[in-house]
TORPA-4810 file (N, C-alpha, C, O; in nm, 3 decimals):
<nodes>
NODE_1_-0.078_0.808_-3.679_-0.157_0.716_-3.604_-0.198_0.769_-3.480_-0.115_0.833_-3.416_M
NODE_2_-0.347_0.747_-3.421_-0.376_0.896_-3.288_-0.303_0.813_-3.201_-0.258_0.698_-3.207_S
NODE_3_-0.305_0.914_-3.111_-0.253_0.838_-3.008_-0.372_0.740_-2.917_-0.320_0.658_-2.842_L
NODE_4_-0.521_0.744_-2.920_-0.620_0.683_-2.843_-0.593_0.522_-2.976_-0.654_0.419_-2.948_K
NODE_5_-0.541_0.522_-3.051_-0.541_0.373_-3.088_-0.371_0.310_-3.014_-0.326_0.199_-3.040_Q
NODE_6_-0.314_0.392_-2.940_-0.173_0.313_-2.852_-0.265_0.293_-2.707_-0.378_0.332_-2.680_L
NODE_7_-0.179_0.226_-2.636_-0.215_0.124_-2.494_-0.095_0.198_-2.371_-0.111_0.223_-2.252_R
NODE_8_0.001_0.215_-2.444_0.094_0.290_-2.341_0.172_0.415_-2.458_0.184_0.396_-2.579_L
NODE_9_0.207_0.511_-2.402_0.281_0.609_-2.490_0.326_0.709_-2.397_0.272_0.787_-2.319_V
NODE_10_0.468_0.672_-2.439_0.608_0.750_-2.371_0.600_0.876_-2.400_0.540_0.929_-2.493_S
NODE_11_0.686_0.941_-2.284_0.699_1.089_-2.266_0.729_1.143_-2.399_0.683_1.224_-2.480_Q
NODE_12_0.860_1.036_-2.379_0.936_1.080_-2.528_0.813_1.152_-2.637_0.769_1.262_-2.667_V
NODE_13_0.793_1.006_-2.669_0.672_1.092_-2.789_0.570_1.159_-2.769_0.540_1.252_-2.845_E
NODE_14_0.488_1.122_-2.650_0.441_1.249_-2.633_0.482_1.426_-2.667_0.413_1.499_-2.738_L
NODE_15_0.639_1.476_-2.580_0.689_1.569_-2.627_0.754_1.622_-2.793_0.758_1.737_-2.837_T
NODE_16_0.805_1.482_-2.868_0.788_1.508_-3.002_0.666_1.529_-2.996_0.664_1.651_-2.979_R
NODE_17_0.504_1.476_-3.000_0.414_1.533_-3.095_0.330_1.626_-3.055_0.233_1.650_-3.128_R
NODE_18_0.345_1.697_-2.937_0.225_1.741_-2.868_0.290_1.883_-2.878_0.405_1.885_-2.835_L
NODE_19_0.241_2.008_-2.929_0.235_2.168_-2.910_0.075_2.216_-2.854_-0.046_2.198_-2.866_E
NODE_20_0.196_2.299_-2.774_0.069_2.403_-2.683_0.004_2.490_-2.773_0.049_2.538_-2.876_P
NODE_21_-0.136_2.508_-2.708_-0.224_2.583_-2.777_-0.244_2.685_-2.726_-0.213_2.792_-2.778_V
NODE_22_-0.290_2.674_-2.632_-0.322_2.793_-2.531_-0.311_2.739_-2.396_-0.350_2.625_-2.371_K
NODE_23_-0.241_2.841_-2.277_-0.254_2.764_-2.150_-0.382_2.860_-2.146_-0.396_2.962_-2.215_T
NODE_24_-0.493_2.798_-2.032_-0.591_2.829_-1.996_-0.569_2.882_-1.831_-0.617_2.991_-1.798_L
NODE_25_-0.499_2.806_-1.741_-0.508_2.836_-1.587_-0.366_2.746_-1.564_-0.349_2.625_-1.579_K
NODE_26_-0.289_2.832_-1.530_-0.177_2.821_-1.441_-0.109_2.863_-1.309_-0.061_2.975_-1.318_E
NODE_27_-0.094_2.810_-1.200_-0.065_2.888_-1.073_0.048_2.730_-1.013_0.061_2.616_-1.059_D
NODE_28_0.110_2.803_-0.892_0.197_2.699_-0.837_0.139_2.571_-0.815_0.215_2.481_-0.778_E
NODE_29_-0.027_2.534_-0.838_-0.038_2.399_-0.781_-0.070_2.298_-0.951_-0.044_2.185_-0.993_L
NODE_30_-0.117_2.383_-0.986_-0.182_2.297_-1.121_-0.171_2.424_-1.245_-0.135_2.542_-1.242_E
NODE_31_-0.228_2.321_-1.363_-0.233_2.369_-1.498_-0.327_2.319_-1.559_-0.400_2.230_-1.516_M
NODE_32_-0.335_2.377_-1.674_-0.419_2.359_-1.791_-0.412_2.447_-1.893_-0.424_2.570_-1.893_Y
NODE_33_-0.381_2.327_-2.030_-0.400_2.412_-2.147_-0.411_2.313_-2.269_-0.384_2.194_-2.250_R
NODE_34_-0.443_2.350_-2.373_-0.484_2.308_-2.430_-0.357_2.271_-2.544_-0.275_2.351_-2.590_V
NODE_35_-0.369_2.122_-2.573_-0.254_2.084_-2.628_-0.273_2.033_-2.843_-0.382_2.001_-2.890_V
NODE_36_-0.202_2.037_-2.891_-0.247_1.982_-3.034_-0.088_1.893_-3.092_0.031_1.924_-3.100_K
NODE_37_-0.178_1.762_-3.123_-0.119_1.637_-3.163_-0.026_1.719_-3.331_-0.101_1.753_-3.422_D
NODE_38_0.093_1.735_-3.346_0.092_1.762_-3.436_0.125_1.682_-3.619_0.154_1.727_-3.730_R
NODE_39_0.096_1.524_-3.551_0.067_1.444_-3.646_-0.076_1.381_-3.677_-0.094_1.291_-3.759_E
NODE_40_-0.176_1.442_-3.600_-0.314_1.457_-3.603_-0.423_1.481_-3.601_-0.536_1.436_-3.586_T
NODE_41_-0.329_1.619_-3.634_-0.448_1.754_-3.550_-0.528_1.736_-3.415_-0.580_1.823_-3.345_G
NODE_42_-0.524_1.617_-3.398_-0.624_1.583_-3.230_-0.566_1.716_-3.127_-0.457_1.767_-3.150_E
NODE_43_-0.655_1.763_-3.011_-0.654_1.836_-2.952_-0.683_1.747_-2.819_-0.779_1.672_-2.801_H
NODE_44_-0.552_1.779_-2.712_-0.600_1.764_-2.566_-0.610_1.870_-2.485_-0.578_1.983_-2.521_Y
NODE_45_-0.667_1.831_-2.341_-0.675_1.929_-2.309_-0.550_1.898_-2.156_-0.589_1.818_-2.070_L
NODE_46_-0.500_1.921_-2.149_-0.323_1.884_-2.063_-0.352_1.891_-1.924_-0.303_2.000_-1.894_H
NODE_47_-0.404_1.839_-1.812_-0.390_1.880_-1.699_-0.256_1.827_-1.632_-0.191_1.725_-1.657_F
NODE_48_-0.233_1.949_-1.520_-0.063_1.911_-1.444_-0.111_1.971_-1.313_-0.169_2.077_-1.291_A
NODE_49_-0.060_1.847_-1.207_-0.110_1.881_-1.061_0.071_1.857_-1.010_0.136_1.753_-1.022_A
NODE_50_0.116_1.990_-0.954_0.231_2.015_-0.837_0.200_1.976_-0.758_0.084_1.985_-0.719_F
NODE_51_0.312_1.898_-0.685_0.299_1.920_-0.522_0.387_1.859_-0.446_0.447_1.765_-0.498_H
NODE_52_0.414_1.889_-0.324_0.503_1.825_-0.256_0.477_1.695_-0.154_0.383_1.681_-0.075_I
NODE_53_0.582_1.609_-0.176_0.547_1.475_-0.121_0.641_1.525_0.009_0.759_1.559_0.014_H
NODE_54_0.539_1.514_0.112_0.606_1.588_0.277_0.676_1.412_0.324_0.787_1.381_0.365_V
NODE_55_0.594_1.355_0.304_0.611_1.182_0.356_0.769_1.111_0.276_0.842_1.014_0.298_A
NODE_56_0.765_1.195_0.204_0.863_1.113_0.091_0.986_1.219_0.073_1.044_1.234_-0.035_G
NODE_57_1.012_1.272_0.161_1.152_1.388_0.177_1.206_1.471_0.121_1.324_1.495_0.093_G
NODE_58_1.043_1.552_0.093_1.013_1.689_0.007_1.051_1.655_-0.110_1.139_1.732_-0.149_G
NODE_59_1.021_1.562_-0.197_1.047_1.537_-0.344_0.920_1.582_-0.393_0.817_1.536_-0.344_V
NODE_60_0.918_1.694_-0.514_0.821_1.747_-0.587_0.803_1.629_-0.663_0.897_1.554_-0.691_E
NODE_61_0.648_1.602_-0.710_0.544_1.567_-0.797_0.485_1.603_-0.869_0.402_1.684_-0.827_E
NODE_62_0.481_1.575_-1.021_0.383_1.597_-1.139_0.303_1.504_-1.165_0.349_1.390_-1.172_E
NODE_63_0.166_1.524_-1.186_0.084_1.440_-1.250_0.000_1.465_-1.354_-0.121_1.482_-1.347_Y
NODE_64_0.070_1.465_-1.452_-0.027_1.540_-1.553_-0.123_1.373_-1.635_-0.119_1.251_-1.624_H
NODE_65_-0.204_1.488_-1.720_-0.351_1.358_-1.745_-0.347_1.504_-1.913_-0.320_1.623_-1.925_H
NODE_66_-0.405_1.358_-2.027_-0.456_1.435_-2.146_-0.532_1.384_-2.220_-0.515_1.282_-2.286_L
NODE_67_-0.672_1.488_-2.210_-0.801_1.401_-2.245_-0.825_1.449_-2.357_-0.814_1.568_-2.383_M
NODE_68_-0.869_1.344_-2.453_-0.917_1.410_-2.602_-1.044_1.530_-2.583_-1.144_1.526_-2.510_P
NODE_69_-0.996_1.637_-2.680_-1.118_1.722_-2.688_-1.168_1.732_-2.814_-1.095_1.775_-2.903_L
NODE_70_-1.292_1.696_-2.840_-1.366_1.689_-2.984_-1.375_1.893_-3.057_-1.377_1.997_-2.991_D
NODE_71_-1.376_1.876_-3.191_-1.372_2.042_-3.232_-1.427_2.149_-3.150_-1.359_2.251_-3.147_H
NODE_72_-1.519_2.149_-3.095_-1.626_2.211_-3.065_-1.590_2.297_-2.950_-1.584_2.418_-2.932_D
NODE_73_-1.554_2.107_-2.821_-1.481_2.212_-2.702_-1.322_2.284_-2.748_-1.287_2.382_-2.683_D
NODE_74_-1.242_2.240_-2.845_-1.136_2.350_-2.817_-1.152_2.467_-2.838_-1.087_2.544_-2.768_V
NODE_75_-1.259_2.531_-2.958_-1.337_2.680_-2.930_-1.419_2.675_-2.837_-1.446_2.776_-2.772_I
NODE_76_-1.459_2.590_-2.821_-1.517_2.692_-2.663_-1.405_2.716_-2.564_-1.432_2.804_-2.482_A
NODE_77_-1.291_2.663_-2.551_-1.225_2.672_-2.404_-1.138_2.800_-2.465_-1.113_2.899_-2.396_L
NODE_78_-1.096_2.788_-2.594_-1.040_2.872_-2.662_-1.106_3.037_-2.646_-1.035_3.137_-2.641_A
NODE_79_-1.215_3.036_-2.641_-1.312_3.140_-2.620_-1.347_3.178_-2.521_-1.436_3.262_-2.501_L
NODE_80_-1.259_3.101_-2.417_-1.306_3.120_-2.239_-1.398_3.076_-2.132_-1.406_3.107_-2.013_G
NODE_81_-1.493_2.958_-2.241_-1.565_2.875_-2.191_-1.547_2.821_-2.014_-1.433_2.809_-1.968_S
NODE_82_-1.603_2.807_-1.974_-1.523_2.730_-1.787_-1.414_2.582_-1.867_-1.396_2.517_-1.970_P
NODE_83_-1.376_2.595_-1.751_-1.263_2.453_-1.769_-1.319_2.339_-1.749_-1.377_2.336_-1.641_L
NODE_84_-1.327_2.226_-1.822_-1.295_2.114_-1.789_-1.219_2.078_-1.613_-1.103_2.047_-1.586_F
NODE_85_-1.279_2.087_-1.566_-1.221_2.064_-1.374_-1.202_1.919_-1.356_-1.292_1.835_-1.364_V
NODE_86_-1.062_1.893_-1.328_-0.980_1.746_-1.290_-1.061_1.743_-1.158_-1.069_1.851_-1.100_Y
NODE_87_-1.127_1.630_-1.097_-1.148_1.499_-1.181_-1.286_1.533_-1.204_-1.341_1.464_-1.290_P
NODE_88_-1.366_1.630_-1.141_-1.533_1.651_-1.197_-1.578_1.606_-1.331_-1.660_1.517_-1.351_E
NODE_89_-1.497_1.698_-1.449_-1.562_1.692_-1.549_-1.494_1.546_-1.627_-1.532_1.508_-1.738_H
NODE_90_-1.414_1.495_-1.566_-1.307_1.394_-1.666_-1.348_1.240_-1.684_-1.295_1.130_-1.672_W
NODE_91_-1.469_1.292_-1.719_-1.581_1.143_-1.741_-1.559_1.008_-1.844_-1.617_0.900_-1.842_T
NODE_92_-1.441_1.063_-1.943_-1.411_1.008_-2.044_-1.281_0.979_-2.059_-1.194_1.063_-2.036_I
NODE_93_-1.251_0.843_-2.105_-1.150_0.813_-2.089_-1.005_0.920_-2.114_-1.034_1.009_-2.195_A
NODE_94_-0.857_0.931_-2.064_-0.814_1.005_-2.057_-0.620_0.932_-2.060_-0.596_0.822_-2.009_Y
NODE_95_-0.537_0.996_-2.110_-0.418_0.969_-2.101_-0.361_1.020_-1.938_-0.379_1.131_-1.887_L
NODE_96_-0.282_0.889_-1.874_-0.222_0.976_-1.734_-0.104_0.909_-1.719_-0.079_0.797_-1.763_R
NODE_97_-0.024_0.990_-1.649_0.115_0.959_-1.632_0.143_0.804_-1.592_0.036_0.742_-1.591_N
NODE_98_0.243_0.731_-1.563_0.261_0.631_-1.452_0.404_0.638_-1.387_0.486_0.730_-1.382_G
NODE_99_0.407_0.511_-1.339_0.549_0.530_-1.261_0.697_0.542_-1.332_0.802_0.591_-1.292_P
NODE_100_0.648_0.452_-1.499_0.762_0.432_-1.588_0.773_0.511_-1.718_0.823_0.480_-1.826_D
NODE_101_0.684_0.670_-1.656_0.769_0.747_-1.700_0.659_0.752_-1.885_0.662_0.832_-1.978_G
NODE_102_0.582_0.631_-1.861_0.514_0.666_-1.979_0.346_0.660_-1.930_0.306_0.615_-1.823_G
NODE_103_0.245_0.729_-2.059_0.136_0.717_-2.016_0.030_0.638_-2.012_0.088_0.529_-2.022_F
NODE_104_-0.072_0.616_-2.006_-0.151_0.522_-2.020_-0.328_0.500_-1.978_-0.385_0.529_-1.872_V
NODE_105_-0.368_0.456_-2.071_-0.546_0.528_-2.109_-0.631_0.453_-1.986_-0.639_0.330_-1.978_W
NODE_106_-0.689_0.537_-1.897_-0.763_0.524_-1.798_-0.899_0.599_-1.819_-0.939_0.715_-1.829_Y
NODE_107_-0.948_0.473_-1.821_-1.127_0.496_-1.822_-1.238_0.511_-1.681_-1.289_0.421_-1.614_D
NODE_108_-1.251_0.654_-1.668_-1.349_0.634_-1.532_-1.446_0.571_-1.512_-1.484_0.539_-1.399_P
NODE_109_-1.526_0.532_-1.660_-1.665_0.488_-1.652_-1.615_0.317_-1.611_-1.677_0.261_-1.520_D
NODE_110_-1.508_0.247_-1.678_-1.428_0.171_-1.683_-1.470_0.092_-1.599_-1.553_0.002_-1.598_G
NODE_111_-1.328_0.190_-1.455_-1.343_0.158_-1.291_-1.469_0.160_-1.236_-1.508_0.069_-1.162_A
NODE_112_-1.534_0.254_-1.266_-1.646_0.252_-1.182_-1.761_0.123_-1.243_-1.858_0.111_-1.168_A
NODE_113_-1.760_0.061_-1.324_-1.844_-0.068_-1.377_-1.752_-0.207_-1.304_-1.771_-0.304_-1.231_N
NODE_114_-1.664_-0.150_-1.366_-1.545_-0.319_-1.253_-1.558_-0.326_-1.130_-1.569_-0.433_-1.070_E
NODE_115_-1.560_-0.164_-1.055_-1.581_-0.225_-0.838_-1.745_-0.240_-0.875_-1.790_-0.296_-0.775_E
NODE_116_-1.854_-0.218_-0.965_-1.981_-0.239_-1.017_-1.995_-0.456_-0.974_-2.036_-0.550_-0.905_T
NODE_117_-1.925_-0.407_-1.079_-1.896_-0.621_-1.132_-1.845_-0.632_-1.030_-1.921_-0.704_-0.964_E
NODE_118_-1.743_-0.599_-0.960_-1.733_-0.679_-0.818_-1.758_-0.720_-0.720_-1.731_-0.824_-0.661_A
NODE_119_-1.827_-0.618_-0.693_-1.941_-0.612_-0.581_-2.036_-0.722_-0.605_-2.042_-0.812_-0.521_A
NODE_120_-2.121_-0.726_-0.726_-2.244_-0.802_-0.774_-2.170_-0.955_-0.773_-2.240_-1.055_-0.763_E
NODE_121_-2.036_-0.962_-0.783_-2.026_-1.127_-0.791_-1.968_-1.135_-0.689_-1.956_-1.253_-0.658_T
NODE_122_-1.912_-1.050_-0.598_-1.894_-1.074_-0.451_-2.003_-1.147_-0.353_-2.006_-1.245_-0.278_E
NODE_123_-2.091_-1.041_-0.396_-2.240_-1.107_-0.329_-2.290_-1.192_-0.398_-2.411_-1.178_-0.379_K
NODE_124_-2.275_-1.271_-0.467_-2.358_-1.388_-0.547_-2.213_-1.481_-0.535_-2.232_-1.590_-0.589_F
NODE_125_-2.143_-1.474_-0.507_-2.047_-1.570_-0.464_-2.073_-1.632_-0.266_-2.072_-1.734_-0.198_L
NODE_126_-2.091_-1.500_-0.258_-2.157_-1.492_-0.104_-2.290_-1.580_-0.058_-2.284_-1.678_0.017_R
NODE_127_-2.404_-1.533_-0.114_-2.516_-1.638_-0.161_-2.480_-1.748_-0.167_-2.499_-1.828_-0.076_E
NODE_128_-2.413_-1.779_-0.288_-2.380_-1.996_-0.319_-2.332_-2.000_-0.150_-2.429_-2.035_-0.083_Q
NODE_129_-2.235_-1.981_-0.081_-2.182_-2.025_-0.039_-2.251_-2.039_0.103_-2.238_-2.121_0.193_L
NODE_130_-2.318_-1.943_0.090_-2.434_-1.950_0.231_-2.516_-2.016_0.196_-2.526_-2.109_0.276_L
NODE_131_-2.624_-2.028_0.078_-2.691_-2.134_0.080_-2.636_-2.320_0.071_-2.718_-2.409_0.094_E
NODE_132_-2.491_-2.350_0.035_-2.439_-2.429_0.044_-2.418_-2.456_0.175_-2.453_-2.568_0.210_F
NODE_133_-2.370_-2.384_0.258_-2.397_-2.416_0.360_-2.452_-2.478_0.460_-2.424_-2.572_0.536_R
NODE_134_-2.565_-2.378_0.437_-2.723_-2.353_0.515_-2.761_-2.526_0.422_-2.810_-2.611_0.496_A
NODE_135_-2.742_-2.558_0.302_-2.828_-2.702_0.283_-2.798_-2.825_0.407_-2.874_-2.901_0.466_S
NODE_136_-2.648_-2.801_0.412_-2.582_-2.886_0.525_-2.544_-2.999_0.493_-2.520_-3.086_0.577_G
NODE_137_-2.528_-3.021_0.327_-2.515_-3.177_0.220_-2.368_-3.110_0.177_-2.341_-3.005_0.120_K
NODE_138_-2.282_-3.219_0.231_-2.160_-3.154_0.164_-2.099_-3.241_0.053_-1.984_-3.220_0.012_Y
NODE_139_-2.168_-3.327_0.011_-2.115_-3.449_-0.058_-2.047_-3.412_-0.209_-2.030_-3.302_-0.262_G
NODE_140_-2.021_-3.531_-0.248_-1.928_-3.497_-0.388_-2.040_-3.382_-0.521_-2.003_-3.284_-0.585_E
NODE_141_-2.146_-3.436_-0.518_-2.239_-3.424_-0.604_-2.285_-3.266_-0.601_-2.304_-3.194_-0.699_E
NODE_142_-2.301_-3.218_-0.420_-2.365_-3.061_-0.391_-2.225_-2.976_-0.373_-2.246_-2.863_-0.329_E
NODE_143_-2.079_-3.009_-0.400_-1.983_-2.979_-0.465_-1.969_-2.912_-0.570_-1.930_-2.796_-0.583_V
NODE_144_-2.020_-3.027_-0.691_-1.989_-3.005_-0.832_-2.118_-2.923_-0.859_-2.097_-2.834_-0.942_R
NODE_145_-2.243_-2.927_-0.813_-2.307_-2.846_-0.867_-2.261_-2.732_-0.816_-2.204_-2.667_-0.903_R
NODE_146_-2.262_-2.671_-0.696_-2.186_-2.542_-0.648_-2.014_-2.462_-0.735_-1.954_-2.356_-0.750_L
NODE_147_-2.009_-2.565_-0.759_-1.892_-2.537_-0.844_-1.950_-2.481_-1.036_-1.916_-2.396_-1.118_L
NODE_148_-2.051_-2.591_-1.024_-2.112_-2.536_-1.186_-2.186_-2.420_-1.204_-2.188_-2.355_-1.308_E
NODE_149_-2.269_-2.384_-1.065_-2.308_-2.277_-1.096_-2.219_-2.163_-1.052_-2.253_-2.055_-1.101_S
NODE_150_-2.153_-2.160_-1.002_-2.048_-2.036_-0.976_-1.954_-2.042_-1.145_-1.888_-1.941_-1.167_I
NODE_151_-1.950_-2.137_-1.242_-1.832_-2.145_-1.303_-1.977_-2.067_-1.436_-1.945_-1.978_-1.515_D
NODE_152_-2.114_-2.121_-1.429_-2.167_-2.021_-1.520_-2.158_-1.840_-1.513_-2.154_-1.762_-1.608_Q
NODE_153_-2.156_-1.805_-1.338_-2.185_-1.684_-1.364_-2.077_-1.603_-1.379_-2.074_-1.488_-1.422_R
NODE_154_-1.946_-1.709_-1.322_-1.809_-1.585_-1.379_-1.761_-1.636_-1.514_-1.765_-1.745_-1.571_L
NODE_155_-1.697_-1.469_-1.554_-1.616_-1.496_-1.676_-1.529_-1.630_-1.726_-1.531_-1.711_-1.632_P
NODE_156_-1.497_-1.653_-1.774_-1.427_-1.766_-1.823_-1.257_-1.699_-1.792_-1.212_-1.592_-1.832_P
NODE_157_-1.192_-1.798_-1.714_-1.070_-1.707_-1.718_-0.953_-1.741_-1.791_-0.931_-1.856_-1.831_L
NODE_158_-0.841_-1.599_-1.818_-0.772_-1.579_-1.971_-0.675_-1.695_-1.992_-0.695_-1.799_-1.930_G
NODE_159_-0.606_-1.687_-2.046_-0.484_-1.776_-2.040_-0.375_-1.757_-1.961_-0.322_-1.647_-1.948_E
NODE_160_-0.328_-1.888_-1.891_-0.196_-1.876_-1.750_-0.101_-1.804_-1.852_-0.090_-1.801_-1.975_P
NODE_161_-0.031_-1.742_-1.731_0.099_-1.659_-1.803_0.234_-1.778_-1.752_0.351_-1.757_-1.784_E
</nodes>
């Protein structure tokens, strides 16, 4: 099964499945290398950033990201093509490590879309409430119409937990 089909990928699973193909850049601050999934043959660009958390008592921290690569990108990188520098060139969904030792998929486009949608929703709600206040009518019927208008615009609520 492809890692792309998993929501959460454990560090143990990645260590078991991924093998290094070629280190592209490595210094004391960061590393880029191409890795291959032994089970599927898929390739990923592995980016690791290292730094010392001064405010946290000098603890060394590592951040790891794995971006899927298509066949042409693997060949281009192996032949010396410029790196997909993080974060500028990481525009597709990629795995990144989290606080619990696992990796989760992060979609930069999805995050930008969510921010835009949240701003649009905020603007809509503000306009609705300002119009309601300006009308000067606060009866039961006016409140019902306001709430119906808002309900039509907002996505349905998920199941309560």
